[in-house]
C-alpha positions as CSV (number, residue, x, y, z in Angstrom):
1,M,-124.5,-60.1,-46.8
2,G,-124.1,-58.2,-49.5
3,K,-125.9,-55.1,-50.8
4,S,-126.2,-53.2,-53.7
5,C,-126.1,-49.5,-53.5
6,D,-126.5,-47.1,-56.9
7,Y,-125.4,-43.5,-56.8
8,K,-128.1,-41.2,-58.2
9,S,-127.3,-37.5,-59.5
10,G,-130.9,-36.6,-59.9
11,G,-134.1,-37.8,-57.9
12,T,-134.4,-41.7,-58.7
13,S,-136.1,-43.4,-55.9
14,F,-137.0,-47.0,-55.3
15,D,-139.8,-48.5,-56.9
16,L,-141.4,-52.3,-55.8
17,A,-144.2,-52.6,-58.6
18,A,-141.3,-51.7,-61.7
19,L,-139.1,-53.9,-59.9
20,Y,-141.7,-56.3,-60.0
21,Y,-142.7,-55.4,-63.9
22,G,-139.4,-55.8,-65.1
23,L,-138.1,-51.5,-65.6
24,Q,-136.0,-51.4,-62.9
25,L,-133.9,-54.3,-62.7
26,Q,-130.6,-52.1,-62.4
27,L,-129.9,-52.5,-58.6
28,V,-130.8,-56.8,-58.4
29,V,-128.2,-57.1,-60.9
30,Y,-125.7,-55.5,-59.2
31,L,-126.7,-57.0,-56.3
32,D,-127.0,-60.8,-57.9
33,A,-123.3,-60.3,-59.6
34,A,-121.9,-59.5,-56.1
35,L,-123.8,-62.6,-54.6
36,E,-121.9,-64.7,-57.4
37,M,-118.6,-62.9,-56.5
38,E,-118.8,-63.4,-52.8
39,E,-119.9,-67.0,-53.4
40,R,-117.1,-68.1,-55.0
41,K,-114.5,-66.5,-52.3
42,N,-116.0,-68.0,-49.9
43,P,-117.2,-72.0,-51.1
44,G,-119.2,-73.2,-49.3
45,K,-120.9,-70.0,-47.3
46,E,-124.3,-68.8,-47.5
47,V,-124.0,-65.5,-49.3
48,V,-126.9,-63.3,-48.1
49,P,-128.5,-60.6,-49.8
50,A,-128.4,-57.6,-47.6
51,G,-130.6,-54.8,-49.3
52,I,-130.5,-53.1,-52.8
53,F,-130.1,-48.7,-52.6
54,Y,-130.4,-45.7,-53.9
55,Y,-128.3,-43.0,-52.3
56,N,-129.2,-39.4,-54.1
57,I,-126.0,-37.5,-54.8
58,Q,-127.2,-33.9,-55.1
59,D,-127.0,-31.1,-52.8
60,P,-130.3,-31.2,-50.9
61,L,-132.6,-27.9,-50.9
62,V,-134.6,-27.4,-47.6
63,E,-138.0,-25.5,-48.0
64,K,-137.4,-23.0,-44.8
65,K,-140.6,-22.3,-42.6
66,A,-141.0,-19.5,-40.0
67,A,-138.7,-20.0,-37.2
68,M,-136.9,-22.8,-37.7
69,T,-133.9,-23.9,-36.0
70,P,-130.4,-25.0,-37.2
71,E,-131.4,-28.2,-35.8
72,E,-134.8,-28.8,-37.6
73,I,-133.4,-27.3,-40.7
74,E,-130.4,-30.0,-40.2
75,Q,-133.1,-33.1,-39.8
76,Q,-134.5,-31.9,-42.8
77,I,-131.7,-32.4,-44.9
78,L,-130.6,-35.6,-43.1
79,R,-133.8,-36.8,-44.3
80,Q,-133.4,-35.9,-48.0
81,L,-129.9,-37.5,-47.6
82,R,-131.4,-41.0,-46.9
83,M,-130.7,-44.2,-48.8
84,N,-134.4,-45.6,-50.0
85,G,-134.8,-49.3,-51.3
86,L,-135.8,-52.3,-49.8
87,V,-133.5,-54.2,-47.3
88,N,-133.9,-57.9,-46.5
89,R,-134.7,-57.5,-42.9
90,E,-136.2,-54.2,-41.7
91,L,-136.5,-53.8,-37.6
92,E,-139.4,-51.9,-35.6
93,V,-138.7,-49.7,-33.5
94,I,-141.8,-48.1,-30.9
95,V,-141.5,-45.1,-30.0
96,N,-142.9,-43.7,-27.1
97,D,-141.4,-40.0,-27.5
98,W,-141.2,-37.5,-30.4
99,G,-138.0,-36.9,-29.8
100,L,-137.4,-40.4,-30.6
101,A,-139.6,-40.5,-33.8
102,G,-137.8,-37.5,-35.1
103,L,-134.5,-39.7,-34.8
104,V,-136.1,-43.0,-36.4
105,G,-138.3,-41.8,-39.0
106,R,-136.1,-38.9,-40.6
107,M,-132.5,-39.9,-39.8
108,T,-132.7,-44.1,-40.7
109,S,-133.6,-46.4,-43.2
110,H,-133.9,-49.7,-42.1
111,L,-135.7,-48.7,-38.3
112,I,-139.2,-48.6,-38.6
113,P,-141.2,-46.5,-36.5
114,I,-144.3,-47.3,-34.7
115,L,-146.8,-45.1,-32.7
116,G,-146.1,-46.8,-29.4
117,I,-148.7,-46.7,-26.7
118,L,-147.7,-43.9,-25.0
119,L,-147.9,-40.9,-27.6
120,N,-151.4,-42.4,-28.8
121,K,-153.4,-41.4,-26.4
122,Y,-157.4,-42.5,-25.6
123,K,-159.5,-43.2,-22.9
124,K,-159.0,-46.3,-20.7
125,D,-160.9,-47.0,-17.7
126,P,-163.1,-50.4,-17.1
127,R,-165.6,-47.6,-15.1
128,I,-166.6,-46.1,-17.7
129,G,-169.0,-48.5,-18.6
130,F,-171.1,-47.9,-15.6
131,K,-171.4,-44.2,-16.0
132,Q,-174.0,-42.5,-17.5
133,G,-174.0,-40.5,-20.4
134,D,-173.1,-40.7,-24.2
135,Q,-170.1,-42.9,-24.6
136,M,-169.6,-42.9,-28.5
137,L,-167.4,-40.1,-28.4
138,L,-164.6,-41.9,-26.2
139,K,-163.9,-44.9,-29.6
140,E,-163.2,-42.0,-31.6
141,N,-159.1,-41.1,-31.4
142,P,-157.1,-38.3,-33.2
143,L,-155.9,-41.4,-35.4
144,G,-159.5,-40.8,-36.8
145,L,-158.1,-38.5,-38.6
146,E,-156.6,-39.1,-41.7
147,N,-154.6,-35.2,-41.8
148,Y,-152.9,-36.7,-38.5
149,R,-152.6,-40.1,-40.1
150,K,-151.0,-37.9,-42.9
151,Y,-148.6,-36.0,-40.7
152,L,-147.4,-38.6,-39.2
153,Q,-147.0,-40.7,-42.4
154,D,-144.9,-37.5,-44.1
155,E,-143.0,-36.5,-41.2
156,F,-141.7,-39.3,-39.2
157,A,-142.6,-42.7,-41.5
158,I,-144.9,-44.1,-39.1
159,H,-147.4,-46.3,-40.5
160,R,-148.1,-48.6,-38.0
161,Y,-150.3,-48.0,-34.3
162,E,-150.5,-49.7,-31.3
163,W,-153.7,-50.0,-29.1
164,E,-154.2,-51.3,-25.7
165,C,-157.8,-53.2,-24.8
166,C,-159.3,-50.5,-22.5
167,G,-162.3,-52.0,-21.5
168,H,-164.4,-50.4,-23.8
169,E,-165.3,-50.9,-27.5
170,Q,-163.0,-48.3,-29.4
171,E,-162.4,-47.3,-33.5
172,Y,-159.3,-47.8,-35.3
173,P,-158.3,-46.1,-38.4
174,Q,-157.3,-47.5,-41.5
175,G,-154.0,-48.6,-41.5
176,H,-152.1,-51.0,-39.7
177,N,-153.1,-51.4,-35.5
178,S,-151.3,-53.8,-32.8
179,L,-153.5,-54.6,-30.3
180,Y,-152.0,-55.4,-26.6
181,F,-154.1,-57.6,-23.9
182,P,-154.9,-58.7,-21.8
183,F,-153.4,-55.8,-19.1
184,Y,-153.5,-52.6,-19.6
185,Q,-152.6,-49.1,-18.1
186,T,-155.8,-47.1,-17.2
187,N,-153.5,-43.9,-16.0
188,T,-150.7,-42.3,-14.3
189,S,-149.9,-39.3,-12.2
190,Q,-146.6,-37.3,-11.0
191,Y,-148.1,-38.2,-7.1
192,C,-148.7,-41.3,-5.4
193,P,-152.5,-41.8,-4.7
194,L,-151.2,-45.2,-2.2
195,Y,-149.0,-42.9,-0.2
196,A,-151.5,-40.5,0.5
197,C,-153.3,-43.1,1.4
198,C,-151.1,-44.5,4.0
199,T,-150.1,-41.1,5.2
200,T,-153.2,-39.0,5.3
201,G,-155.8,-41.9,5.1
202,E,-157.3,-39.8,1.9
203,R,-156.6,-40.8,-1.6
204,G,-157.4,-37.4,-2.5
205,R,-154.7,-35.7,-0.5
206,Q,-152.0,-36.5,-2.8
207,K,-148.8,-34.9,-3.6
208,E,-145.1,-35.3,-4.7
209,P,-143.7,-38.5,-1.7
210,V,-140.4,-37.1,0.0
211,N,-138.3,-39.9,1.5
212,C,-140.5,-42.8,-0.1
213,P,-140.9,-45.6,2.5
214,R,-142.2,-47.4,-0.8
215,Y,-146.0,-48.4,0.7
216,C,-145.8,-50.0,-3.2
217,Q,-143.7,-52.8,-2.0
218,N,-146.5,-54.5,0.4
219,K,-149.6,-53.0,-0.3
220,V,-152.1,-52.0,-3.2
221,L,-155.7,-50.2,-4.3
222,L,-158.4,-51.9,-4.4
223,Y,-161.3,-51.7,-6.6
224,P,-165.0,-53.8,-6.6
225,D,-164.1,-57.1,-8.5
226,H,-166.1,-56.6,-11.2
227,L,-164.1,-53.8,-12.4
228,K,-160.6,-56.1,-12.7
229,M,-158.5,-53.1,-11.4
230,V,-155.7,-52.3,-9.1
231,G,-154.0,-49.7,-8.5
232,R,-150.4,-49.9,-8.0
233,Y,-147.0,-47.3,-7.4
234,N,-148.5,-44.3,-8.7
235,S,-150.9,-46.4,-11.8
236,L,-153.8,-48.2,-12.0
237,F,-153.5,-51.4,-14.2
238,A,-157.0,-53.3,-15.6
239,L,-157.6,-56.4,-16.7
240,D,-159.5,-57.0,-20.4
241,D,-160.4,-60.7,-20.2
242,T,-162.9,-60.6,-23.0
243,L,-160.2,-62.3,-26.0
244,L,-159.3,-65.2,-23.0
245,R,-163.2,-65.3,-22.5
246,M,-165.0,-65.5,-25.7
247,P,-161.8,-65.9,-28.5
248,E,-164.3,-65.5,-31.7
249,Q,-163.8,-62.1,-30.6
250,A,-160.5,-61.9,-32.3
251,E,-161.9,-62.6,-35.8
252,Q,-164.0,-59.2,-35.1
253,L,-161.5,-57.7,-34.2
254,M,-158.9,-58.6,-37.2
255,K,-162.8,-57.5,-39.4
256,S,-162.3,-53.5,-37.1
257,G,-158.6,-52.5,-38.5
258,I,-156.5,-54.9,-35.6
259,D,-154.1,-56.8,-37.7
260,R,-151.1,-57.8,-34.7
261,L,-152.4,-59.4,-31.3
262,V,-149.8,-58.4,-28.8
263,V,-149.8,-60.8,-25.4
264,N,-149.1,-57.9,-22.8
265,L,-148.2,-59.6,-19.5
266,L,-147.0,-55.7,-18.2
């Protein structure tokens, strides 16, 4: 594989539109020459272009905010030192931890962070549809706020968000949204309701298991059939079979903001 890297003393950044209109051809010319050289050196072998990059060789200046730690300052510096350009293949990384989001988004250029399900918090429960009261607010999510999406983009380079089907209608924000179906996890707990049922007879008397005998290997918590839900370990899992029963709903999902469907078998 071959790549082209141009070291700049200024603040040059890669612009795909400028490349398209022939205004930023330097890296492409370099890459073409490098590939031609490698093909002559390795006849009969395929030479694959890996990427084209700019690297700004200058001392980065960081605007120090109040109470910034040395680690946070270093992360800001590393973020400014990242190469920018275009790679032949970028790998998506699902982040379910803010620390990992910071490492991937600020310190790498070849990995694309995706906001994972554990960080995209919203109500998921098949019992919601059978409860009284206004349920319109349950459709809303912090990702509906433009400022929050901009924060995720600026701080962590996150442009795609992961969702689970959740037993009720959701509103999806602008951008790229992935939907997992047909199974989803409704909630989890530090304590185990199954352990409470087996030891006290009451699921509400939950406490941290001591020397857990692993009741969950042979038992589950059952719910009415219409909920399509089951409790195992310290979590509740459910099935939303809407897309399986009505595949035409996929088109409606695409119109509402979903651009990727992912089969989730838990």
